N, C-alpha and C positions, 0 to 999 in steps of 0.2 A: 559448233554452237556459237551463239551470239554473245555469250557471257565471257567477258575478258578476265574478270576476277576469278582466280582459281578456286576460291572458297565457295563462291556462288555456283560455279560450274559443277563442283563436286556435289553440292547440295541438290542441284537440279538432277544430276545423274542418279543420285541415290533415290530421289523421289520417283524418277522414271522407272528405275528398277523395282521399287516397291509396287508401283502401279501395275507393272507387268506381272509380278508375282501374284498380286491380288486378283488380277484378271484371270490368270490361269486357275486359281483356286475357285473363282466363281464359275468358270467353264466346267470344272470337275464336278461341282455341286449340281449344276444344271444337268449334266449328263446323268448323274445319279437320280435326280428327280425324274427325268424322262424315262429311266428304266423302272423305277420303283412305283411311281404314281400311276395307278390305272386311270385310263380315260373312261369314266362312267358314261360320259355323253360325248363321243367323238364328233358328232355333228355340231354340237354347241361350241366345241373347241374350234372346229373349222370355221364356223360363223364368226366367232370372236376374232380369229386370226385374219379375217377379211378386212378388218379395220386397219388402216395404215398405221404402222408403228407397233401394233400389238403382236407380240411373238407368243410362242407356246407357253412360256413360264407365266407371263402376265395374263394370258387367257386362262390358264389353270387357276391362278390366284383369284381372278374375278369369278370364275365358275364355282370354285369350292367355297368362296365366301358368300355367294348368292344362295347356294344349295339348290333350291327349286324356285324358278322365277314365278311359277304359278301361285306361290304363297303371297304374292303382292297383287292385290286386286286392281291397282291403278299405278300409273307411272309416278305419281306424286308420292305414293307410299314407298316405292322403290328408291327414288332419289333422296327422300328423307332418311331412309334406312342407311343409305350409302354416304350420309353426311354431306350431300352436295347442295343442300339448302340450309339457310339459317332457321333456327327455331324462333317462332314468334309467340308472344304471350299477350293475352287480351284480358284486361281487367278494368272495369268501370268505363267501358267504351273506348279505352286507349290501347293501341297495339304497340308493342316494342319487342326488339330482340332481347333475349335475356341470357341468364347464366347456363342454360341447358344446351349450349352449342356442342357439347360433348356427347350427345345422344346419338347412337347409331354405330355403324361398323367402321372402325378406324382403318381396317385393312382395305376395305373397299374405297374409302376416301383416298388412301395412298395410291391404290391401283389406278383409279380414274385420274388422279393428279399426274401420275407417271405417264399414263396413256395420253393425256393431253400434251405433255412435253414431247413425247415420241411421235405423236400425230403430226406435230408441226415440223419435225426434223426434215423430212424430204417431201413435204406436201405443199406445193406452191400455192394452191388455192387456199389451203389452211393458213398459210403464212399471211396471205392477203386479208383473210377474215380476221386473223389475230391483230394485224396492224390497224384495221378499222376499229376493232374493240379497244385497242390501246389508245386510239385517238379520242375515244369517248370516256374510257375508264383508265385506271392504271394497269400496269403489266400483270400484277397479281390477280386483280379482278378479272382481267381478260382471260387468263389461264383458268380461273375458276369457272367462268362462263363456258369455256370450251369443255372442261371436265364434266360440267353438268349436262351439256348437250350430248357428250359421249355417253353419259349415263342413261339419258333418255333414249338414245339410239340403241344401246345395248338392250335395254328393256324391250323395246319394240322388236328388235332382231330376234331375241330369244323367245318372245311370246309368239311371233308370227313364223318363226323358223326360216327367216330370210337373211341373206348376207348383207353386208354393208353396202349402202347405195349412196355414193357421193352426191348425186343429184338431189336426193331427198334431204341429205344432211345440210346442204348449203341452200336449199330453196327457201327455208324459213329462217333467215338470218335475223338475229336480234340487233 
């Protein structure tokens, strides 16, 4: 290790051991989930897993939080339900964002935010897209834009029953 101070080295070793233990517990929970959770729609799980970075657990979270994609008549309804857009209020001809930004499904918001981070992990084209967004906005806003784009993509994929298509994802860049 690079730490010469024995107290710091011990602290780092303890932290690493804790992370290893927690990682093993997470893997145990994921195995239990895979055994106990029935796949009501294995095709939809397969479609969601075609998105770079989306694994089985994240796909199941998204799928179970959506319930049935057919209940959303348009993509705007879906991304609003998933908390991927800000709520606006209009009164007296003035529009503003307001206190109702907590409307929607918090679990889908988390899932798409997580998916956006994982999407960028080993996706060179995604990283370039993210860098372009960061140059226009800040990092947080750039990730939010990618999360929203993934939400729109998931809606389209599940509605049309088609897998992730990188060409379509990147053809209409914001």
